[in-house]
N, C-alpha and C positions, 0 to 999 in steps of 0.2 A: 746870482753866485749860490745864496744857500739852496733855492728850488734845484739845480741845478746838481746838485750835491745831495741833495736828499733822494731827489728820483734816482742819481744813481746805486745810493744806497738800497733804495728800497727792490732797484732791479737787481741785486746783487746779492739781497736776500734772499727774496724769490728765485731767482737761479741756483738757491742751496749751497752758496757757497759762503754762508756766515755761520759760522759756529758750526765748520765739519769737523766732525770726529773721525779721527784714526785709528786704528790700532797701535799700541807700544810697540815699537822693536827695540831687538838687542842687539847693541853694540859690540859687548865682548861681554865674556864672564870669565873669573877665575874661583879658585875654592883652595885656600892654602893646607898647605900639607901639616898637619897638627907634630908638631916634638916629641907627643908622647901618642903611639895610636890609639884611637879610641876617644882621645881625648876632644872639648870642644873648638868649634875654630868656625871662622867665616869664608862668605863667599861674597863676591862682591862683583855687580854686575852695572853695565851702562844702559843704559835707557834712555832711547828717543821716543818721541814725542812727535810725528807728523803732523798733527790736527789744530786745529783753529780752538782747539777746549781744551783744558787741562783735567788729567786724569789723575787716578792715586792708585799707587801699590800698595795694596792689604795684606799680603802676607801671602809665603810660600811655601815649600814642600822639597824635599827632596827621593826619588824613586817612587814607590808606592805607599810609604808612613812614615819616613822622615822628615820631623817638623821643623825649619827653621824660622827663628824669631827677629823681625825687624828692629834694629836697635840702632841708639846711637850714640857717641862715646860723649862722653859730659866730662870737661877737666875742671878742676878744683887747682889753681896755682900749677905745682911741679906735680900733681897727681891727677887722678880719674878714673873717673867709674864709668858703667856704662847703664843707657834706662832703655826700657823694650818701647816699639813706639806702635802703633796703634794703624797708624801708616803714612805713605813719602810720597809728596807730591810729585806728579813728573808734569812738571809744566809745556803748556802748549808750543808746540815750534821750539819747546827743548830740548835738555837731555837730566836726566839724574844716573849722576856718578858717584858710584857707592867708594868709599878708602877705607882703611886701618881705620883714619882719623876720626872720621865723620859716623856716615849712614850705611852699615854693612846688615849681614844675614847670617847672623850666627846662627852654629850647626851643634845642638847641643850633644847630641850622641851620632858624629859624622860615618861613617863607611872606612873601612880603612882605605887607605889613599897612598899614590906614590906618585911622586912627581912624572908628569904627562897621562896618566888616567885622567879619564872623562865625568862629571857626577852631572847626571841632570837633574834638572832643579826645576817645577814648576812655579811660575808665577801669580800669583791671585791682583785683577786689581779691578776697581769699583766699576767699569766702563766698556775700557778691553777685554778680548775674551782670554782664556787663560793663556801666559805662553811661556812654551817647553825652553829650557837654552840646554847647552852644554859645557859646564863648569870647565876650564882645564885647571887640573890641580900643579899649585907650584909650591917652591918651598917660600916661607914665609920672607927669606932672604932678596927675594926675586924680584918683587916686585917693578920698584923702580927699573930694571932692567928692559922690564914688560914693554915700559913706555920709550924704550930706546929706539 
């Protein structure tokens, strides 16, 4: 039994099926319209990694020179703050789903946005090629409606 299992695993590896990398994909992307134009806001992206090997989101930018900061919310009882992140894991055969209460992309100086606008974001990964997504601008209170 052990010999048969080892033979199957060896064949699987030799056929290139072990540790297969595939580019990370975007399932959806939104950007919150700030209440005051030009104020910092957040972009939320859902990523899927179809490969057998985990990847890491290292950063992002919007347009040609707009910075985006990976961050996470840190809760302290009834209050909270945020902390920058150097990277966020995108699990093998799994998803990374950003949210306002978890991990997101901070846009410190966003362009003027109205609901329905699209903002181009370029995401940078450790192993996958850059991924361009077009985030839909939505009012902050509408996020729950998008899930329905």
